[in-house]
C-alpha positions in Angstrom: 33.8 128.6 99.7 30.8 129.5 97.2 29.0 133.0 98.5 25.5 132.2 97.4 24.3 135.5 98.5 27.0 136.9 96.8 25.8 135.2 93.5 22.5 136.3 94.2 23.2 139.9 93.9 25.5 139.9 91.1 23.6 137.4 88.6 19.9 138.0 89.7 20.0 141.7 90.5 19.7 143.2 87.1 16.7 141.0 86.5 15.1 142.5 89.6 15.8 146.1 89.3 14.6 146.2 85.8 11.5 144.3 86.4 10.9 147.3 89.3 11.4 149.7 86.6 14.8 150.8 88.0 17.2 149.8 84.8 20.3 150.9 87.1 22.7 148.3 85.2 21.1 149.2 81.8 22.0 152.9 82.4 25.7 151.7 83.7 26.3 150.0 80.6 25.2 153.4 78.7 27.5 155.5 80.8 30.5 153.1 79.9 29.7 153.6 76.3 29.6 157.3 76.8 33.4 157.2 77.7 34.2 156.6 74.1 32.2 159.6 73.1 34.2 162.4 71.4 34.2 166.0 73.1 31.9 167.1 70.6 29.4 164.4 71.3 29.4 165.0 74.9 28.7 168.5 74.4 25.8 168.3 72.1 24.2 165.8 74.4 24.9 168.1 77.4 23.1 171.1 75.5 20.5 169.0 74.0 19.7 167.8 77.7 19.9 171.4 79.1 17.4 172.3 76.4 15.1 169.4 77.3 15.2 170.5 81.2 15.0 174.3 80.6 11.6 173.3 78.1 10.1 171.3 80.9 10.4 174.1 83.8 9.2 177.0 81.4 6.2 174.9 80.5 5.2 172.8 83.4 6.6 174.8 86.7 4.7 178.2 87.2 7.1 179.3 89.6 9.9 179.1 86.8 8.0 181.0 84.2 7.0 183.7 86.8 10.8 184.3 88.4 12.4 184.1 85.0 10.0 186.4 83.5 10.4 188.7 86.0 14.3 188.7 85.1 13.9 189.2 81.5 14.0 185.7 80.4 12.0 184.8 77.1 12.4 181.2 76.9 14.0 179.6 74.2 15.8 176.5 73.5 19.9 177.2 74.1 22.5 176.9 71.6 25.4 177.3 73.6 26.0 177.0 77.3 26.6 180.6 77.8 23.2 181.5 77.5 22.7 179.8 80.8 24.4 182.8 82.4 21.3 185.0 81.9 19.1 182.8 84.0 18.8 184.2 87.7 20.4 182.3 90.7 17.6 180.2 92.8 19.0 180.5 96.1 18.0 177.9 99.1 16.1 181.1 100.5 14.0 181.5 97.4 13.4 178.0 97.4 11.9 177.4 101.0 9.8 180.6 100.4 8.2 179.0 97.6 8.5 175.1 98.2 5.2 174.2 96.9 5.3 176.2 94.0 7.8 173.7 92.5 5.6 171.0 91.7 5.1 170.4 87.8 1.6 170.5 86.8 2.1 166.6 85.2 3.3 165.4 88.5 0.6 162.5 88.8 2.5 161.4 85.5 6.0 161.4 87.0 7.3 158.5 89.1 8.9 160.4 92.0 10.4 160.2 95.5 10.8 162.2 98.4 14.4 163.6 99.5 16.2 165.7 101.6 19.4 167.2 101.3 22.1 166.2 103.6 22.4 169.3 106.2 25.8 169.8 105.7 25.5 173.4 104.6 22.4 174.6 106.5 18.8 173.2 107.5 17.9 170.1 105.2 15.9 170.9 102.5 12.8 168.5 101.2 12.7 168.2 97.3 11.3 165.9 94.8 13.6 163.8 92.8 12.4 162.0 89.4 13.0 158.2 89.2 14.8 158.5 86.0 17.5 161.0 87.4 17.9 158.7 90.2 18.4 155.6 88.3 20.8 157.8 86.2 23.0 158.8 89.7 23.1 155.1 91.0 24.4 153.8 87.8 27.1 156.7 87.6 28.0 155.9 91.2 28.3 152.0 90.1 30.9 153.5 87.8 32.5 155.4 90.5 33.0 152.6 92.8 34.7 150.4 90.2 37.2 152.7 90.5 38.0 151.7 94.2 37.7 147.5 92.8 34.1 147.1 94.0 31.9 145.0 92.2 28.0 145.0 92.6 27.6 142.1 95.2 30.6 143.0 97.3 29.6 143.5 100.8 29.0 147.0 102.2 28.6 148.6 105.6 27.2 152.1 105.8 28.0 154.1 108.9 26.4 157.9 108.4 22.9 159.9 109.5 19.8 160.3 107.9 21.3 161.4 104.0 22.7 157.5 103.4 20.7 155.4 105.8 17.0 155.1 105.4 14.9 156.6 108.1 12.0 154.0 107.3 12.9 150.3 106.0 10.2 149.5 104.1 9.6 145.9 102.1 11.3 147.5 98.8 14.1 149.0 100.5 14.7 145.7 102.8 14.8 143.8 99.4 17.2 146.0 97.8 19.5 146.0 100.6 19.6 142.3 100.1 20.3 142.4 96.6 23.2 145.3 97.2 24.2 143.7 100.5 24.6 146.8 102.2 24.5 146.7 106.2 23.3 150.1 107.4 24.4 151.4 110.8 23.3 154.7 111.8 26.0 156.7 113.0 26.0 160.6 114.0 28.3 160.3 116.9 30.7 157.6 118.1 32.1 156.4 121.4 34.5 152.9 122.2 30.9 150.9 122.9 29.4 151.8 119.6 32.6 151.1 118.3 33.0 147.5 119.4 29.2 146.7 118.8 29.8 148.2 114.9 33.0 146.3 114.6 31.5 143.1 115.6 28.5 143.6 113.1 30.7 144.9 110.3 33.1 141.6 110.9 30.3 139.4 111.2 28.8 140.9 107.9 32.3 140.2 106.1 32.0 143.9 104.8 34.9 144.5 102.3 33.5 148.3 101.5 33.0 150.6 104.3 30.9 154.2 103.5 29.9 156.8 104.8 30.6 160.4 106.8 34.5 161.1 107.1 34.2 162.4 110.5 32.7 159.2 112.0 34.9 156.8 110.5 37.8 158.5 111.4 36.3 158.2 114.9 35.5 154.7 114.6 38.9 153.9 113.0 40.4 155.8 116.3 38.5 153.3 118.8 39.7 150.2 116.6 43.2 151.2 116.5 42.9 151.9 120.5 41.4 148.5 120.9 43.8 147.0 118.2 40.8 145.8 116.1 41.1 144.8 112.7 38.5 144.3 109.8 40.3 141.4 107.9 38.2 141.5 104.8 37.9 145.3 104.1 39.1 146.4 100.7 38.4 150.1 100.4 36.8 152.9 102.5 34.5 155.4 100.4 34.0 159.0 102.2 31.1 161.3 101.3 28.7 164.3 102.5 31.9 166.1 104.7 35.5 167.4 104.1 37.8 164.4 104.1 40.8 166.1 106.2 44.1 164.8 105.6 44.3 163.4 109.2 41.1 161.8 108.6 42.3 159.7 105.5 45.5 159.0 107.6 44.1 157.5 110.4 41.6 155.4 108.2 44.1 154.0 105.9 46.4 153.4 108.8 44.1 151.6 110.9 41.8 149.9 108.4 45.0 148.7 106.3 43.4 150.0 102.7 43.0 153.1 100.7 40.4 155.7 101.1 38.4 156.8 98.0 36.7 160.5 98.4 33.1 161.0 97.0 31.5 164.2 96.3 28.0 164.4 95.8 25.3 166.6 95.4 22.1 164.3 95.3 19.7 167.2 95.0 21.4 168.1 91.9 22.4 164.8 90.3 26.2 165.4 90.7 28.8 163.3 91.9 32.6 162.9 91.3 35.1 160.5 92.8 38.6 159.4 93.2 40.4 156.8 91.2 43.3 155.1 92.2 45.6 158.0 91.8 43.8 160.3 94.4 44.7 163.3 92.6 41.5 165.0 92.0 38.0 163.6 90.8 36.4 162.1 88.1 32.8 163.7 87.3 29.9 162.8 85.2 29.2 165.8 83.1 26.2 163.7 81.3 24.1 164.1 84.7 
């Protein structure tokens, strides 16, 4: 049977995202091309990108100019990555004490969004993320998920907390969720009743990929196992934000009869790393 929603997602989404200024698929094609770059080409691109970031911070963010200057830094574009060792480390404590001083003086010229860290290493921190960086991160995630067999338009169920599940569902988010075919289920705890409710929703949605916190998906799988329930359309589970312990992986794979792919991410830093089918280490994007 032809899935109209799936076809709309796969064929219209690239145009939709590009129209609203989120050219995720264009950046995805660029990432695919960079896989053919030599080590020298990657290194040269990264060094230039590092220089651009440091120069922007020096010219437009007063805090960095003062903080770096207090540690003896006189800015010049780096000619090697080792020069970054001279820059002082910015701790979360220092950031929170100076939170209002990190906005660039040309913020009104930048497309950005308000974001929060997940809070898995302490109190969540609010920060601003420019849309260009967000688009690149999403494009890399699209490539990462393809290592698990995912194709844009496949149905995805998300069981997680505020770092992955939107707090406010705006019209734009609703439209994006429609194209991405995502079903969001808030999950920071799990019991038998909630597991049964989420199972029914995921099954009705014919979810092919399950994404979320490993501890919650582990508990969800335990309850499904006790109730002898299966998700017949599931192809893989993708976990993030917490440690994926061996017993979590084993239980999820046994109950849901699919492989688990671990995703290590740092949204505020733009860092992502992902398992492939070998499940022996992570691929990461050194160009983010």
